[in-house]
C-alpha positions as a printed NumPy array, in Angstrom:
array([[ 98.357, 182.34 , 154.129],
       [ 96.287, 179.909, 151.899],
       [ 92.919, 181.043, 150.526],
       [ 90.362, 178.92 , 148.726],
       [ 86.98 , 178.331, 148.279],
       [ 85.405, 175.719, 150.723],
       [ 86.491, 172.367, 150.064],
       [ 86.155, 169.617, 152.437],
       [ 88.931, 167.837, 151.135],
       [ 91.341, 170.634, 150.793],
       [ 90.337, 172.051, 154.488],
       [ 91.327, 168.068, 155.371],
       [ 94.891, 168.368, 153.5  ],
       [ 95.234, 172.198, 155.111],
       [ 95.183, 170.19 , 158.562],
       [ 98.254, 168.056, 157.878],
       [100.47 , 171.314, 158.639],
       [101.397, 171.502, 162.123],
       [100.777, 174.585, 163.809],
       [ 98.079, 176.034, 161.39 ],
       [ 95.131, 178.756, 162.193],
       [ 92.29 , 179.475, 160.85 ],
       [ 91.214, 183.472, 160.461],
       [ 87.746, 183.786, 160.774],
       [ 88.349, 187.818, 159.839],
       [ 90.186, 186.88 , 156.789],
       [ 88.699, 183.582, 155.592],
       [ 91.874, 182.316, 155.148],
       [ 94.338, 179.815, 156.689],
       [ 97.898, 180.872, 158.092],
       [100.465, 179.109, 157.829],
       [103.954, 178.78 , 159.719],
       [106.97 , 180.86 , 158.017],
       [109.368, 178.395, 158.125],
       [112.385, 176.648, 156.238],
       [110.91 , 173.451, 153.912],
       [106.549, 174.941, 154.142],
       [106.684, 175.463, 150.742],
       [107.84 , 171.869, 149.918],
       [105.7  , 170.364, 152.524],
       [102.493, 172.316, 150.607],
       [103.454, 171.043, 147.335],
       [103.517, 167.508, 148.489],
       [100.454, 167.467, 150.687],
       [ 98.56 , 168.952, 147.549],
       [100.548, 167.309, 144.431],
       [ 97.59 , 165.947, 142.537],
       [ 94.597, 167.441, 143.68 ],
       [ 95.202, 171.331, 143.838],
       [ 97.785, 173.748, 142.108],
       [ 99.629, 176.397, 144.5  ],
       [ 99.771, 180.247, 143.112],
       [102.681, 181.507, 143.925],
       [103.471, 184.15 , 142.209],
       [103.42 , 186.828, 145.138],
       [106.074, 185.086, 147.287],
       [109.296, 186.093, 146.611],
       [112.04 , 182.677, 147.018],
       [115.351, 182.408, 148.154],
       [115.547, 178.582, 147.987],
       [113.761, 177.01 , 144.935],
       [115.185, 173.653, 145.63 ],
       [111.77 , 172.434, 146.606],
       [109.752, 174.059, 144.432],
       [111.956, 171.919, 141.804],
       [111.925, 168.948, 143.462],
       [107.941, 168.826, 143.66 ],
       [107.494, 169.938, 140.115],
       [109.692, 167.017, 138.911],
       [110.287, 169.344, 135.544],
       [106.091, 170.411, 134.895],
       [105.845, 174.014, 134.092],
       [103.218, 175.531, 136.057],
       [100.859, 178.358, 134.762],
       [102.202, 180.446, 137.658],
       [105.536, 179.638, 136.308],
       [105.272, 181.316, 133.561],
       [106.74 , 184.638, 133.863],
       [104.568, 186.819, 131.39 ],
       [101.884, 189.437, 132.664],
       [ 99.311, 189.801, 130.425],
       [ 98.787, 194.011, 129.308],
       [ 95.67 , 195.984, 129.773],
       [ 94.745, 195.283, 125.907],
       [ 94.608, 191.284, 126.7  ],
       [ 92.587, 191.628, 129.681],
       [ 90.161, 194.125, 127.599],
       [ 90.585, 191.408, 124.941],
       [ 89.465, 188.246, 127.072],
       [ 86.745, 190.022, 128.56 ],
       [ 85.386, 191.274, 125.335],
       [ 85.791, 187.046, 124.362],
       [ 84.229, 185.959, 127.565],
       [ 81.053, 188.453, 126.895],
       [ 80.871, 186.67 , 123.269],
       [ 80.968, 183.251, 124.747],
       [ 78.203, 184.383, 126.973],
       [ 76.287, 186.119, 124.097],
       [ 76.357, 182.835, 122.498],
       [ 75.156, 180.882, 125.342],
       [ 78.625, 178.568, 125.61 ],
       [ 78.618, 176.538, 129.225],
       [ 80.11 , 178.207, 132.   ],
       [ 82.164, 175.208, 132.49 ],
       [ 83.266, 175.971, 128.913],
       [ 83.478, 179.654, 128.924],
       [ 86.391, 178.887, 131.894],
       [ 87.981, 176.52 , 130.555],
       [ 89.056, 178.475, 127.208],
       [ 89.538, 181.646, 129.038],
       [ 92.337, 179.764, 131.535],
       [ 94.008, 178.109, 128.679],
       [ 94.261, 181.749, 126.746],
       [ 95.465, 183.103, 129.935],
       [ 98.037, 180.467, 129.689],
       [ 98.548, 180.817, 126.296],
       [ 99.325, 184.638, 126.061],
       [101.776, 184.309, 129.277],
       [103.879, 181.859, 127.494],
       [104.245, 183.656, 124.642],
       [105.732, 186.764, 126.341],
       [107.098, 189.09 , 125.371],
       [105.276, 189.092, 122.632],
       [101.824, 190.457, 122.148],
       [ 98.251, 188.973, 121.381],
       [ 98.368, 190.954, 118.516],
       [101.497, 190.252, 117.482],
       [101.197, 186.43 , 117.728],
       [102.011, 184.082, 114.644],
       [101.621, 180.255, 113.555],
       [104.759, 179.664, 115.321],
       [103.831, 180.418, 118.667],
       [101.524, 177.646, 118.679],
       [103.617, 175.01 , 117.705],
       [105.779, 175.976, 120.252],
       [103.21 , 175.866, 123.301],
       [102.168, 172.668, 122.126],
       [105.827, 171.14 , 122.103],
       [106.973, 172.745, 125.233],
       [104.064, 173.219, 127.651],
       [101.551, 170.992, 126.634],
       [103.829, 167.986, 125.621],
       [106.156, 168.469, 128.034],
       [103.9  , 168.618, 130.809],
       [102.614, 164.966, 129.382],
       [ 99.105, 166.919, 128.944],
       [ 96.09 , 165.13 , 127.283],
       [ 94.753, 165.461, 123.491],
       [ 91.604, 166.695, 124.89 ],
       [ 93.229, 169.821, 126.419],
       [ 95.37 , 170.314, 123.253],
       [ 92.044, 170.166, 121.182],
       [ 90.482, 172.698, 123.466],
       [ 93.495, 175.219, 123.302],
       [ 93.093, 174.951, 119.96 ],
       [ 89.361, 175.173, 119.907],
       [ 90.195, 178.514, 122.334],
       [ 92.691, 180.198, 119.855],
       [ 90.422, 179.631, 116.685],
       [ 87.327, 181.26 , 118.36 ],
       [ 89.692, 183.992, 119.997],
       [ 91.479, 185.362, 117.038],
       [ 88.507, 184.764, 114.833],
       [ 86.25 , 187.112, 116.95 ],
       [ 88.475, 189.441, 118.529],
       [ 91.507, 189.472, 116.795],
       [ 90.112, 189.245, 113.65 ],
       [ 93.359, 188.782, 111.05 ],
       [ 96.114, 188.432, 113.435],
       [ 96.328, 184.769, 112.807],
       [ 95.202, 182.071, 110.352],
       [ 93.194, 180.   , 112.05 ],
       [ 92.7  , 177.679, 109.484],
       [ 96.476, 176.8  , 110.1  ],
       [ 95.706, 176.041, 113.448],
       [ 96.028, 171.882, 113.496],
       [ 93.882, 169.973, 115.886],
       [ 95.839, 166.594, 117.265],
       [ 95.785, 163.879, 115.815],
       [ 92.398, 161.685, 117.136],
       [ 92.961, 159.051, 119.978],
       [ 90.901, 155.953, 119.395],
       [ 91.218, 155.173, 122.956],
       [ 88.524, 152.143, 124.409],
       [ 86.351, 153.842, 127.385],
       [ 87.494, 151.728, 130.597],
       [ 85.265, 149.378, 132.375],
       [ 84.15 , 147.684, 135.166],
       [ 82.525, 144.001, 135.69 ],
       [ 79.008, 144.184, 137.727],
       [ 80.039, 142.783, 140.505],
       [ 83.114, 145.577, 141.149],
       [ 80.396, 148.012, 140.664],
       [ 78.375, 146.543, 142.947],
       [ 81.365, 146.333, 145.341],
       [ 81.646, 150.134, 145.123],
       [ 77.96 , 150.849, 145.336],
       [ 78.038, 149.178, 148.705],
       [ 81.616, 151.095, 150.059],
       [ 79.801, 153.952, 151.006],
       [ 78.508, 153.938, 154.783],
       [ 76.991, 157.238, 154.254],
       [ 73.953, 157.189, 152.648],
       [ 74.173, 160.57 , 150.54 ],
       [ 77.427, 159.231, 149.197],
       [ 75.929, 155.713, 148.024],
       [ 73.336, 157.409, 146.445],
       [ 75.728, 159.608, 144.921],
       [ 77.872, 156.996, 143.265],
       [ 74.59 , 154.896, 142.499],
       [ 72.904, 157.405, 140.345],
       [ 75.812, 158.159, 138.366],
       [ 76.16 , 154.387, 137.722],
       [ 72.309, 153.519, 137.336],
       [ 71.566, 157.225, 135.319],
       [ 75.076, 157.389, 133.139],
       [ 75.506, 160.387, 134.639],
       [ 78.806, 162.786, 134.237],
       [ 79.995, 164.515, 137.239],
       [ 78.529, 167.68 , 136.942],
       [ 75.18 , 166.813, 135.699],
       [ 74.636, 165.035, 139.006],
       [ 75.891, 167.818, 141.184],
       [ 73.671, 169.781, 138.793],
       [ 70.339, 168.115, 139.666],
       [ 68.097, 169.528, 141.484],
       [ 64.729, 168.133, 143.568],
       [ 62.345, 169.344, 140.786],
       [ 64.36 , 166.944, 138.452],
       [ 62.885, 163.964, 139.986],
       [ 59.597, 163.274, 138.096],
       [ 58.095, 160.641, 140.095],
       [ 54.589, 160.476, 138.214],
       [ 56.184, 159.327, 134.801],
       [ 59.157, 157.857, 136.808],
       [ 61.95 , 159.746, 134.671],
       [ 65.356, 162.095, 135.779],
       [ 65.509, 165.179, 133.659],
       [ 68.972, 166.44 , 133.355],
       [ 69.016, 169.868, 132.193],
       [ 72.049, 171.95 , 130.462],
       [ 74.071, 169.164, 129.813],
       [ 77.06 , 169.421, 127.773],
       [ 76.58 , 170.62 , 124.679],
       [ 73.401, 172.522, 126.404],
       [ 71.48 , 169.464, 125.648],
       [ 68.656, 168.367, 127.895],
       [ 67.059, 164.386, 128.123],
       [ 65.583, 162.325, 130.125],
       [ 66.938, 158.838, 131.77 ],
       [ 64.487, 156.225, 133.231],
       [ 64.263, 155.495, 136.793],
       [ 62.958, 152.388, 138.273],
       [ 61.108, 151.658, 141.547],
       [ 63.852, 150.914, 143.251],
       [ 65.836, 153.524, 142.221],
       [ 63.035, 155.88 , 142.881],
       [ 62.919, 154.4  , 146.443],
       [ 66.257, 155.07 , 147.091],
       [ 65.769, 158.601, 146.313],
       [ 62.523, 159.293, 148.492],
       [ 64.725, 157.304, 151.161],
       [ 67.778, 159.885, 150.61 ],
       [ 65.599, 163.017, 150.287],
       [ 63.501, 162.236, 153.451],
       [ 66.926, 161.858, 155.317],
       [ 68.728, 164.676, 154.045],
       [ 65.349, 166.868, 152.691],
       [ 67.648, 169.084, 150.236],
       [ 66.736, 172.406, 149.538],
       [ 67.934, 173.825, 146.368],
       [ 70.474, 170.95 , 145.066],
       [ 69.677, 167.487, 145.132],
       [ 73.431, 166.836, 146.917],
       [ 74.117, 169.393, 149.114],
       [ 77.035, 170.238, 150.61 ],
       [ 77.918, 170.654, 154.588],
       [ 76.305, 173.994, 154.135],
       [ 72.623, 173.913, 153.582],
       [ 71.533, 175.471, 149.865],
       [ 75.513, 175.031, 148.545],
       [ 76.079, 172.581, 146.203],
       [ 78.31 , 169.481, 147.041],
       [ 81.544, 170.116, 145.487],
       [ 83.331, 168.367, 142.578],
       [ 86.22 , 167.271, 145.118],
       [ 84.695, 166.112, 147.32 ],
       [ 83.125, 163.709, 145.233],
       [ 86.126, 162.567, 143.549],
       [ 87.164, 161.72 , 147.119],
       [ 84.207, 159.994, 148.093],
       [ 84.623, 157.552, 145.015],
       [ 88.226, 157.285, 145.966],
       [ 87.222, 156.116, 149.436],
       [ 84.677, 153.319, 147.435],
       [ 87.728, 152.101, 145.218],
       [ 89.564, 151.626, 148.19 ],
       [ 87.005, 150.121, 150.495],
       [ 85.965, 147.717, 147.878],
       [ 89.192, 146.395, 147.137],
       [ 89.151, 147.425, 143.73 ],
       [ 92.728, 147.747, 142.639],
       [ 92.211, 149.259, 139.525],
       [ 93.36 , 153.363, 138.431],
       [ 89.005, 154.162, 138.386],
       [ 87.658, 157.23 , 137.78 ],
       [ 84.378, 158.488, 138.704],
       [ 83.577, 158.118, 134.244],
       [ 84.522, 154.466, 134.393],
       [ 80.709, 154.319, 136.141],
       [ 79.32 , 155.744, 133.207],
       [ 81.072, 153.409, 130.588],
       [ 79.979, 150.779, 132.464],
       [ 76.407, 151.986, 132.535],
       [ 76.685, 152.054, 129.031],
       [ 78.348, 148.729, 128.909],
       [ 76.169, 146.981, 130.779],
       [ 72.787, 148.023, 128.838],
       [ 74.666, 147.   , 125.507],
       [ 75.796, 143.749, 127.193],
       [ 71.69 , 143.011, 128.211],
       [ 70.471, 143.873, 124.598],
       [ 69.546, 147.46 , 124.566],
       [ 69.731, 149.081, 121.117],
       [ 72.294, 151.375, 120.929],
       [ 70.12 , 154.224, 119.431],
       [ 68.424, 154.127, 122.782],
       [ 71.95 , 154.35 , 124.532],
       [ 72.745, 157.118, 122.673],
       [ 69.767, 159.074, 123.81 ],
       [ 70.529, 158.027, 127.312],
       [ 74.201, 159.179, 127.452],
       [ 72.939, 162.31 , 125.297],
       [ 75.474, 161.55 , 122.921],
       [ 75.694, 163.928, 119.273],
       [ 76.826, 161.582, 117.388],
       [ 75.962, 157.56 , 117.236],
       [ 79.39 , 157.542, 116.431],
       [ 80.342, 158.298, 119.82 ],
       [ 78.295, 155.505, 121.061],
       [ 79.144, 152.444, 118.887],
       [ 83.085, 153.117, 120.565],
       [ 81.021, 150.77 , 123.738],
       [ 80.48 , 148.068, 121.037],
       [ 84.235, 147.071, 121.403],
       [ 84.503, 146.408, 125.178],
       [ 80.973, 144.435, 125.216],
       [ 81.906, 140.904, 126.367],
       [ 78.477, 139.838, 125.145],
       [ 80.018, 138.764, 121.624],
       [ 83.664, 138.747, 122.158],
       [ 83.098, 135.703, 124.858],
       [ 81.741, 133.616, 121.85 ],
       [ 84.706, 133.688, 119.979],
       [ 86.978, 130.616, 120.095],
       [ 90.904, 131.243, 119.975],
       [ 92.668, 128.842, 117.077],
       [ 94.575, 127.621, 120.253],
       [ 91.456, 125.985, 121.262],
       [ 91.195, 124.062, 118.126],
       [ 95.198, 122.695, 119.009],
       [ 95.336, 118.888, 120.741],
       [ 98.201, 120.477, 123.041]])
């Protein structure tokens, strides 16, 4: 059986399995128990979702090994948390809720800690040493090719967890963060953005992509919008509890307001501005990713673009059109101006005026 929350993309993937059946009473999918099925499921869901098969006894692990290509998944880690560690994690979640950490941060920190605590088994959480953190970074994070951001997140979670729950077990001051990356944001040309926004035939899909680019939104910010966040009188979009628990406002042009009005008259959203197939249910992140992927394909964009490229493009195109960097910082909700200044490195407004020395040669 396969169980997951309602997600249109995952449902379409499950339907690729021959003889799959939906069980209305159990609210799950049943797939045939036959040779090669687990390997097939790994191939179908690769890059989209993790399969937790920890309760399945494998007689032939070969398909799994082939599907993973050397990576270690959280479900592979043999360790099991004991009652003391489960209680410690619950206490940590309560502490983060008390401090008003965002729901996403609570979930991400908890997941990182569970993976770490399973990795260090048979050592207990209260017996951890600095060397265990180094091993986790080298043998799990780096081996799996995980990002700088994930490694930094793990360090943040460990520092808080051992400072607040196991107060004297680990010297959190010795936990080193990875050296900061200095990568340039990926930016699409205005012509490419136009092709992407024109690609979806569905009005809702087109509107979601248009608002991400037109308002510089993060994925979660778009999906958390409610109809009341559209201030038609002041021509503003109100973004509540964004990253860092900050509110901000973004201007809406008459054209954008007209598009929003057209969308709302057609779909009549009730709770969320963008809802899924079930009225009152928020549109899923996976489905939004799929909308963008299909738009990229249809637009003929041969780049490994992601949704966040639209936000980067919004900031860069504003800068190229002469918008002051301080205003862009406010529109994006950046805490530090240094975060916004990175867009000065990718704007073509000044770079294109620079002549290469080779242009002065008579060749």
